[in-house]
PAVOLO-998912 format. One record per residue (C-alpha): residue in three letters; chain; x, y, z. Coordinates in nm, 4 decimals, always signed. Layout:
> ALA, A, X, Y, Z
...
// end
This chain:
> MET, A, -0.3303, +5.8846, +0.2775
> THR, A, -0.4453, +5.5108, +0.2883
> THR, A, -0.2407, +5.2698, +0.4712
> VAL, A, -0.2371, +4.9192, +0.3811
> SER, A, -0.1757, +4.6437, +0.6311
> ALA, A, +0.1055, +4.3657, +0.5441
> ALA, A, -0.0639, +4.0016, +0.5322
> PRO, A, +0.0434, +3.8089, +0.8728
> THR, A, +0.3434, +3.5871, +0.8222
> ALA, A, +0.2930, +3.2222, +0.8856
> ALA, A, +0.4902, +3.2518, +1.1964
> GLU, A, +0.2387, +3.5128, +1.3005
> LEU, A, -0.0665, +3.2678, +1.2209
> MET, A, +0.1287, +3.0214, +1.4116
> SER, A, +0.1630, +3.1854, +1.7239
> ALA, A, -0.2039, +3.2495, +1.7052
> TYR, A, -0.3352, +2.8992, +1.6575
> LEU, A, -0.4777, +2.7648, +1.9608
> PRO, A, -0.5743, +2.3881, +1.9304
> GLY, A, -0.9215, +2.3211, +2.0239
> SER, A, -1.0737, +2.6449, +1.9029
> SER, A, -0.9098, +2.7168, +1.6078
> SER, A, -0.7475, +2.5164, +1.2769
> LEU, A, -0.4515, +2.5658, +1.0751
> PHE, A, -0.3384, +2.4775, +0.7235
> ALA, A, -0.0100, +2.6017, +0.5598
> SER, A, +0.1322, +2.5213, +0.2478
> PRO, A, +0.3803, +2.6793, -0.0283
> SER, A, +0.0654, +2.8682, -0.1452
> GLY, A, +0.0238, +3.0473, +0.2106
> THR, A, -0.1264, +2.9873, +0.5739
> LEU, A, -0.4709, +2.9646, +0.6872
> LEU, A, -0.6222, +3.0207, +1.0537
> ALA, A, -0.9633, +2.9510, +1.0962
> GLU, A, -1.0948, +3.0323, +1.4205
> GLY, A, -1.4221, +2.9622, +1.5955
> THR, A, -1.7139, +2.7722, +1.4287
> PHE, A, -1.9942, +2.9717, +1.2745
> PHE, A, -2.1450, +2.6357, +1.0929
> ALA, A, -2.0097, +2.2720, +1.0884
> VAL, A, -2.0927, +2.0831, +0.7766
> PRO, A, -2.3453, +1.8217, +0.9115
> PRO, A, -2.3095, +1.4403, +0.8958
> SER, A, -2.4774, +1.2748, +0.5748
> GLY, A, -2.7033, +1.0708, +0.7715
> ARG, A, -2.7133, +0.8101, +0.5036
> GLN, A, -2.3983, +0.6765, +0.5403
> GLU, A, -2.3274, +0.7998, +0.1794
> GLY, A, -1.9905, +0.9695, +0.3280
> LEU, A, -1.7625, +1.1285, +0.0601
> ALA, A, -2.0833, +1.0555, -0.2039
> ASP, A, -2.2730, +1.3642, -0.0961
> LEU, A, -1.9746, +1.5765, +0.0601
> ALA, A, -1.9307, +1.8222, -0.1986
> ARG, A, -2.3106, +1.9148, -0.2089
> ARG, A, -2.3222, +1.9227, +0.1903
> VAL, A, -2.0948, +2.1557, +0.1961
> ASP, A, -2.2171, +2.3668, -0.0985
> ALA, A, -2.5341, +2.4132, +0.1237
> VAL, A, -2.3125, +2.4959, +0.4042
> LEU, A, -2.1691, +2.7754, +0.2226
> ARG, A, -2.4788, +2.8784, +0.0722
> VAL, A, -2.6188, +2.9348, +0.4432
> ALA, A, -2.2991, +3.1482, +0.5323
> GLU, A, -2.4125, +3.3402, +0.2271
> ALA, A, -2.7538, +3.4093, +0.3163
> ALA, A, -2.6523, +3.4848, +0.6855
> GLY, A, -2.4379, +3.7565, +0.5661
> HIS, A, -2.1306, +3.6059, +0.6883
> GLU, A, -1.8078, +3.7048, +0.5743
> VAL, A, -1.6482, +3.3796, +0.5516
> ARG, A, -1.7213, +3.1537, +0.2519
> THR, A, -1.4573, +2.8898, +0.2973
> VAL, A, -1.4640, +2.5354, +0.4685
> VAL, A, -1.1706, +2.4275, +0.6521
> GLY, A, -1.1016, +2.0740, +0.7992
> ALA, A, -1.0513, +1.7266, +0.7169
> VAL, A, -1.2019, +1.4279, +0.5493
> PRO, A, -1.1329, +1.0464, +0.7015
> PHE, A, -0.9818, +0.7657, +0.5134
> ALA, A, -1.3207, +0.5437, +0.5098
> PRO, A, -1.6016, +0.6700, +0.2585
> ASP, A, -1.8785, +0.6232, +0.5136
> ALA, A, -1.7318, +0.7892, +0.7943
> ASP, A, -1.7969, +1.1653, +0.9128
> ALA, A, -1.5811, +1.4605, +0.7762
> ARG, A, -1.5063, +1.7363, +1.0232
> LEU, A, -1.5212, +2.0524, +0.8183
> VAL, A, -1.6261, +2.3818, +0.9291
> VAL, A, -1.7036, +2.7486, +0.7903
> PRO, A, -1.5149, +2.9318, +1.0785
> MET, A, -1.6302, +3.2445, +1.2440
> ARG, A, -1.2972, +3.4531, +1.1208
> LEU, A, -1.0338, +3.3229, +0.8585
> ARG, A, -0.6784, +3.4742, +0.8476
> ARG, A, -0.4558, +3.4462, +0.5392
> GLY, A, -0.0861, +3.4873, +0.5392
> GLY, A, +0.2241, +3.3997, +0.3668
> PRO, A, +0.3603, +3.0560, +0.3517
> PRO, A, +0.5674, +2.8636, +0.6139
> VAL, A, +0.9870, +2.9568, +0.5892
> ALA, A, +1.2561, +2.7054, +0.7036
> SER, A, +1.4096, +2.7696, +1.0180
> PRO, A, +1.6107, +2.5700, +1.3275
> PHE, A, +1.2894, +2.5996, +1.5440
> ARG, A, +1.2918, +2.2533, +1.7495
> ALA, A, +1.0325, +2.1209, +1.9897
> THR, A, +0.9847, +1.8967, +2.2908
> PRO, A, +0.6009, +1.9267, +2.3442
> THR, A, +0.5801, +1.5985, +2.4842
> ALA, A, +0.7743, +1.6902, +2.8105
> THR, A, +0.5338, +1.9999, +2.9145
> GLY, A, +0.3703, +1.8631, +3.2003
> ALA, A, +0.3628, +1.5199, +3.0445
> GLY, A, +0.5987, +1.3520, +3.2608
> THR, A, +0.7649, +1.0121, +3.1492
> VAL, A, +0.6834, +0.9594, +2.7808
> ARG, A, +0.5856, +0.6262, +2.7038
> VAL, A, +0.5930, +0.4986, +2.3287
> ARG, A, +0.4263, +0.1753, +2.2443
> PRO, A, +0.4195, +0.0396, +1.8695
> VAL, A, +0.0989, -0.0865, +1.7339
> PRO, A, +0.1305, -0.3556, +1.5887
> GLU, A, +0.4459, -0.4802, +1.7165
> PRO, A, +0.7354, -0.4362, +1.4599
> SER, A, +0.7394, -0.8270, +1.3924
> ARG, A, +0.3721, -0.8358, +1.3501
> TYR, A, +0.4025, -0.5660, +1.1042
> GLN, A, +0.6573, -0.7513, +0.9110
> ASP, A, +0.4011, -1.0584, +0.9299
> ALA, A, +0.1242, -0.8788, +0.7949
> VAL, A, +0.3704, -0.7650, +0.5187
> ALA, A, +0.4563, -1.1107, +0.4082
> ARG, A, +0.0870, -1.2065, +0.4308
> ALA, A, +0.0179, -0.9282, +0.1897
> VAL, A, +0.3137, -1.0102, -0.0241
> HIS, A, +0.1590, -1.3678, -0.0284
> ARG, A, -0.1609, -1.2448, -0.1533
> ILE, A, -0.0380, -1.0302, -0.4267
> ARG, A, +0.1624, -1.3078, -0.6080
> ALA, A, -0.1593, -1.5280, -0.5692
> GLY, A, -0.3267, -1.2679, -0.7944
> GLU, A, -0.5634, -1.1438, -0.5227
> LEU, A, -0.4678, -0.7965, -0.5651
> THR, A, -0.2220, -0.5772, -0.7137
> LYS, A, -0.0923, -0.3351, -0.4458
> VAL, A, -0.2052, -0.2827, -0.0756
> VAL, A, -0.0730, -0.0139, +0.1614
> LEU, A, -0.0342, -0.1295, +0.4976
> ALA, A, +0.0428, +0.0919, +0.8169
> ARG, A, +0.1512, +0.0855, +1.1667
> SER, A, +0.0982, +0.3098, +1.4723
> LEU, A, +0.2716, +0.4379, +1.7963
> ARG, A, +0.0786, +0.5564, +2.0747
> VAL, A, +0.2623, +0.8106, +2.2414
> ASP, A, +0.1594, +0.8287, +2.6313
> ALA, A, +0.1835, +1.2376, +2.6911
> PRO, A, -0.0955, +1.3782, +2.9056
> HIS, A, -0.1631, +1.7492, +2.8631
> PHE, A, +0.0125, +1.7332, +2.5001
> ASP, A, +0.0060, +2.0881, +2.3591
> ALA, A, -0.0078, +2.0635, +1.9742
> ARG, A, +0.1223, +2.4105, +1.9164
> PRO, A, +0.5267, +2.3612, +1.9538
> ALA, A, +0.4509, +2.0297, +1.7262
> VAL, A, +0.2862, +2.2148, +1.4503
> ARG, A, +0.5565, +2.4888, +1.4460
> ALA, A, +0.8448, +2.2552, +1.4687
> LEU, A, +0.6878, +2.0383, +1.1590
> ALA, A, +0.6468, +2.4090, +0.9319
> ALA, A, +1.0127, +2.4941, +1.0197
> ARG, A, +1.1232, +2.1706, +0.9454
> GLU, A, +0.9068, +2.0915, +0.6160
> PRO, A, +0.8029, +2.4437, +0.5000
> GLY, A, +0.7482, +2.3176, +0.1600
> GLY, A, +0.4902, +2.0341, +0.2505
> TYR, A, +0.1452, +2.0938, +0.3804
> THR, A, +0.1596, +2.1349, +0.7477
> PHE, A, -0.1834, +2.1229, +0.9483
> GLY, A, -0.3336, +2.1669, +1.3062
> VAL, A, -0.7080, +2.0742, +1.2489
> ASP, A, -0.9602, +2.0421, +1.5445
> LEU, A, -1.1507, +1.7422, +1.5180
> GLY, A, -1.3913, +1.8141, +1.8404
> ASP, A, -1.4326, +1.6448, +2.1646
> GLY, A, -1.0642, +1.7591, +2.2598
> ARG, A, -0.8975, +1.5891, +1.9837
> THR, A, -0.6641, +1.7507, +1.7059
> LEU, A, -0.5243, +1.6323, +1.3815
> LEU, A, -0.1605, +1.7286, +1.3200
> GLY, A, +0.1145, +1.6646, +1.0547
> ALA, A, +0.3288, +1.7890, +0.7680
> SER, A, +0.2228, +1.5996, +0.4382
> PRO, A, +0.4206, +1.5933, +0.1446
> GLU, A, +0.1544, +1.4977, -0.0962
> LEU, A, -0.0936, +1.7020, -0.2700
> LEU, A, -0.3770, +1.5338, -0.3498
> VAL, A, -0.5489, +1.8152, -0.5559
> LYS, A, -0.5403, +2.2044, -0.5702
> ARG, A, -0.7791, +2.3923, -0.7855
> SER, A, -0.7144, +2.8070, -0.8626
> GLY, A, -0.9587, +2.9072, -1.1473
> ARG, A, -0.9598, +2.6645, -1.4138
> ARG, A, -0.6060, +2.5402, -1.3125
> VAL, A, -0.5914, +2.1741, -1.1401
> VAL, A, -0.2612, +2.0427, -0.9987
> ALA, A, -0.1875, +1.6873, -0.8416
> ASN, A, +0.1224, +1.5470, -0.7341
> PRO, A, +0.0587, +1.2114, -0.6517
> LEU, A, +0.3789, +1.0756, -0.4522
> ALA, A, +0.4547, +0.6746, -0.4502
> GLY, A, +0.8141, +0.4745, -0.4232
> SER, A, +1.0093, +0.5892, -0.1193
> ALA, A, +1.3237, +0.5280, +0.0528
> PRO, A, +1.4893, +0.6638, +0.3565
> ARG, A, +1.7478, +0.9432, +0.3558
> SER, A, +2.0680, +0.9284, +0.4974
> ALA, A, +2.2888, +1.1740, +0.6944
> ASP, A, +2.5843, +1.0996, +0.4857
> PRO, A, +2.5681, +1.2956, +0.1597
> VAL, A, +2.7241, +1.0504, -0.0551
> GLU, A, +2.4942, +0.7528, +0.0608
> ASP, A, +2.2099, +0.9947, +0.0487
> ALA, A, +2.2747, +1.0753, -0.3095
> ARG, A, +2.3074, +0.6985, -0.3812
> ARG, A, +1.9771, +0.6350, -0.2200
> ALA, A, +1.8171, +0.8584, -0.4340
> SER, A, +1.9457, +0.7390, -0.7469
> ALA, A, +1.8662, +0.3861, -0.6745
> LEU, A, +1.5247, +0.4992, -0.6026
> LEU, A, +1.4826, +0.6612, -0.9389
> ALA, A, +1.6163, +0.3723, -1.1034
> SER, A, +1.4282, +0.1050, -0.8876
> ALA, A, +1.1950, -0.1126, -1.1247
> LYS, A, +0.9614, -0.2063, -0.8143
> ASP, A, +0.9117, +0.1438, -0.6964
> ARG, A, +0.8753, +0.2867, -1.0527
> HIS, A, +0.6236, +0.0448, -1.1138
> GLU, A, +0.4155, +0.1267, -0.7833
> HIS, A, +0.4771, +0.5076, -0.8756
> ILE, A, +0.3063, +0.4426, -1.2113
> VAL, A, +0.0116, +0.2741, -1.0831
> VAL, A, -0.0629, +0.5476, -0.8511
> SER, A, +0.0210, +0.8581, -1.1161
> ALA, A, -0.2255, +0.6655, -1.3867
> ALA, A, -0.4858, +0.6500, -1.1477
> VAL, A, -0.4695, +1.0125, -1.0807
> ALA, A, -0.4565, +1.1272, -1.4315
> ASP, A, -0.7547, +0.8660, -1.4926
> GLY, A, -0.9617, +1.0389, -1.2150
> LEU, A, -0.9123, +1.4012, -1.3370
> ARG, A, -0.9272, +1.3306, -1.6925
> PRO, A, -1.3332, +1.3391, -1.6922
> PHE, A, -1.2810, +1.6718, -1.5457
> CYS, A, -1.0111, +1.8533, -1.7333
> ARG, A, -0.8819, +1.9410, -2.1062
> ASP, A, -0.5206, +1.9484, -2.1685
> LEU, A, -0.4307, +1.7088, -1.9148
> ASP, A, -0.0409, +1.6791, -1.8584
> LEU, A, +0.1169, +1.4014, -1.7181
> PRO, A, +0.4862, +1.3612, -1.7672
> ALA, A, +0.6454, +1.0191, -1.8888
> GLY, A, +0.8319, +0.9330, -1.5774
> PRO, A, +0.8484, +1.0686, -1.2368
> SER, A, +1.1060, +1.2716, -1.0762
> LEU, A, +1.2708, +1.3100, -0.7258
> VAL, A, +1.1360, +1.4960, -0.4082
> ARG, A, +1.2884, +1.4692, -0.0548
> THR, A, +1.1648, +1.5629, +0.2795
> ALA, A, +1.3723, +1.5778, +0.5926
> THR, A, +1.3423, +1.1955, +0.6216
> MET, A, +1.2502, +1.0472, +0.2941
> TRP, A, +1.3167, +1.0365, -0.0865
> HIS, A, +0.9779, +0.9901, -0.3058
> LEU, A, +0.9035, +0.9418, -0.6397
> SER, A, +0.6773, +1.2368, -0.7644
> THR, A, +0.4532, +1.3320, -1.0588
> LEU, A, +0.3316, +1.6854, -1.1214
> VAL, A, -0.0220, +1.6430, -1.2966
> THR, A, -0.1880, +1.9603, -1.4525
> GLY, A, -0.5014, +2.0297, -1.6422
> GLU, A, -0.7451, +2.2404, -1.7182
> LEU, A, -1.1198, +2.2289, -1.5895
> LEU, A, -1.3598, +2.1516, -1.8418
> ASP, A, -1.6576, +2.3045, -1.6204
> PRO, A, -1.5698, +2.5796, -1.4073
> ALA, A, -1.8854, +2.4992, -1.1538
> VAL, A, -1.6804, +2.1785, -1.0486
> SER, A, -1.5018, +2.2422, -0.7294
> ALA, A, -1.1738, +2.1102, -0.5906
> LEU, A, -1.3407, +1.9074, -0.3130
> GLU, A, -1.5444, +1.7424, -0.5757
> LEU, A, -1.1960, +1.6928, -0.7658
> ALA, A, -1.0791, +1.5289, -0.4374
> THR, A, -1.3565, +1.3198, -0.3535
> ALA, A, -1.3259, +1.1801, -0.7062
> LEU, A, -0.9402, +1.0783, -0.6479
> HIS, A, -0.9716, +0.9512, -0.2915
> PRO, A, -0.8495, +0.7322, -0.1888
> THR, A, -0.5544, +0.6971, -0.4248
> PRO, A, -0.3532, +0.3671, -0.4617
> ALA, A, -0.0902, +0.5657, -0.3040
> VAL, A, -0.2552, +0.5274, +0.0539
> GLY, A, -0.5248, +0.2281, -0.0145
> GLY, A, -0.3904, +0.0148, -0.3151
> THR, A, -0.5140, -0.1434, -0.6115
> PRO, A, -0.7946, -0.2695, -0.6771
> THR, A, -0.9770, -0.0477, -0.4363
> VAL, A, -1.2033, -0.3189, -0.2961
> ALA, A, -0.9877, -0.6057, -0.2388
> ALA, A, -0.7006, -0.3606, -0.1011
> ARG, A, -0.9629, -0.1999, +0.1551
> ALA, A, -1.0721, -0.5737, +0.2498
> ALA, A, -0.7027, -0.6538, +0.3234
> ILE, A, -0.6341, -0.3485, +0.5321
> ALA, A, -0.9429, -0.4070, +0.7384
> GLU, A, -0.7659, -0.7650, +0.7738
> LEU, A, -0.4150, -0.7116, +0.8466
> GLU, A, -0.4418, -0.3511, +1.0314
> PRO, A, -0.5273, -0.4016, +1.3912
> PHE, A, -0.6358, -0.0159, +1.4415
> ASP, A, -0.8685, +0.2171, +1.2552
> ARG, A, -0.6800, +0.4587, +1.0473
> GLY, A, -0.9468, +0.7364, +1.1475
> PHE, A, -0.8247, +1.0557, +0.9387
> TYR, A, -0.5104, +0.9085, +0.8676
> THR, A, -0.4816, +0.8875, +0.4765
> GLY, A, -0.7946, +1.0784, +0.4338
> MET, A, -0.7449, +1.4411, +0.3143
> VAL, A, -0.7076, +1.7836, +0.4879
> GLY, A, -0.7284, +2.1160, +0.3473
> TRP, A, -0.9669, +2.4110, +0.2532
> GLY, A, -1.2383, +2.4909, -0.0357
> ASP, A, -1.4173, +2.8270, -0.1042
> ALA, A, -1.7393, +2.9037, -0.2246
> GLU, A, -1.5807, +3.0133, -0.6158
> GLY, A, -1.4701, +2.6302, -0.5800
> ASN, A, -1.1083, +2.6830, -0.5428
> GLY, A, -0.9284, +2.4873, -0.2703
> GLU, A, -0.6198, +2.2976, -0.1935
> TRP, A, -0.6387, +1.9427, -0.0493
> ALA, A, -0.3554, +1.7407, +0.0760
> VAL, A, -0.2914, +1.3678, +0.1638
> THR, A, -0.2925, +1.3229, +0.5275
> ILE, A, +0.0050, +1.1304, +0.6084
> ARG, A, +0.3025, +1.1979, +0.8011
> CYS, A, +0.0560, +1.2931, +1.0718
> ALA, A, -0.0929, +1.2146, +1.4368
> THR, A, -0.4308, +1.2265, +1.6309
> ALA, A, -0.3758, +1.3872, +1.9628
> ASP, A, -0.5941, +1.3623, +2.2620
> ALA, A, -0.6122, +1.4709, +2.6271
> ASP, A, -0.3665, +1.1593, +2.7073
> GLY, A, -0.1252, +1.1489, +2.4149
> LEU, A, -0.1300, +1.0897, +2.0323
> ASP, A, -0.1534, +0.8155, +1.7926
> LEU, A, +0.1364, +0.8380, +1.5029
> PHE, A, +0.0755, +0.6509, +1.1871
> ALA, A, +0.3036, +0.5524, +0.8766
> GLY, A, +0.2468, +0.3213, +0.5868
> ALA, A, +0.4012, +0.1936, +0.2921
> GLY, A, +0.2985, +0.0368, -0.0206
> ILE, A, +0.3432, -0.3159, -0.0562
> VAL, A, +0.3930, -0.4898, -0.3890
> GLY, A, +0.4937, -0.8612, -0.5185
> ASP, A, +0.8543, -0.7753, -0.4769
> SER, A, +0.8315, -0.5949, -0.1321
> ASP, A, +1.0181, -0.7187, +0.1465
> PRO, A, +0.8906, -0.6952, +0.5178
> ALA, A, +1.2222, -0.5851, +0.6559
> ALA, A, +1.2649, -0.2825, +0.4060
> GLU, A, +0.8926, -0.2016, +0.4696
> LEU, A, +0.9340, -0.2052, +0.8376
> THR, A, +1.2601, +0.0534, +0.7820
> GLU, A, +1.0352, +0.2763, +0.5604
> THR, A, +0.7711, +0.3075, +0.7785
> THR, A, +1.0135, +0.3603, +1.0445
> ALA, A, +1.1769, +0.6678, +0.8521
> LYS, A, +0.8314, +0.7951, +0.7874
> LEU, A, +0.7407, +0.8022, +1.1334
> GLY, A, +1.0788, +1.0228, +1.2030
> THR, A, +0.8954, +1.3082, +1.0488
> MET, A, +0.6515, +1.3313, +1.3770
> LEU, A, +0.9033, +1.1970, +1.6198
> ALA, A, +1.1689, +1.4835, +1.5381
> ALA, A, +0.8678, +1.7256, +1.5856
> LEU, A, +0.7940, +1.5825, +1.9405
> GLY, A, +1.1416, +1.5893, +2.0367
> LEU, A, +1.1509, +1.2169, +2.0547
> SER, A, +1.4402, +1.0419, +1.9420
> ASP, A, +1.4129, +0.7360, +1.7041
> VAL, A, +1.1989, +0.4889, +1.9012
> ALA, A, +0.9781, +0.3563, +1.5972
// end
């Protein structure tokens, strides 16, 4: 009699997750734990960045096949800037399990060996509002249509342990995309994104752009009012249409029977309401991988703005930090072309001394600086809750 071992649960894989030597990615489709490194995808060397990333990944997967390595999958993250180096590896071992489930798990990892935790905003809230006001002025002057402006919190927490935070994020947001990715040099990218950039399974393609947001309320009546107001908001619906149309346009050359709903629906996280559109289609060419689709879409106007070049220039001028992997993409892709890539938001980058948390808001001509500050504060709440910190944003 042959005994078939059950697949591990998400909780079991998260218990085995070790920052610095493994990476974890959990979604409604299941959980992946990538342990060790067999081969890392090399940098372009020609500052091509995204332009040849899929080719370099294909080459590495062929190396794994030629070596008889049983894992034919890359796992990791791609940064926001198109010419920055990705962190993608073929692991020594890849374990797959079920999706996360909601639980009351709460974490206070910053208190472990950290002493007094200090939180510093970058920039100061007043300076962030000034940057939003400057962006609104440019938009009204016709220089661009939309720009996403982010702010950061620096959490000084020596000896930070990412494991409890990752488990807390998955327990709090089981319907999202939870990740803990080894970036090398003692750094870890961790978070719980609500937004699927693109998923490919066989010939089926799915994308789920989010744009237009409102903070949630602990009062059910007020929470329902905010959701209804968001769905009816002309400003937010316009912002969302720009993003969902851009995603559909990016997928259209690769797909047939592309379905783009006429209007957005609502999705919720623990801290936010979002306008959402589920875009689906069927691949024309089965040789096109999930990573190729993802790089064709990245960055969407949901994380950069439009027009892309003008938005990038505004971000470089108005944001006083390098985004790094924030608003990039995180996930996995295999040798058959299947894969799942989420937009890297609701996240932090951890190092030996603490973490940098990030959150952004889409700025359009009708944006109010105080309201955008409130929105980013609510978005930062996802990571702050996982860290066991009070609302200090």
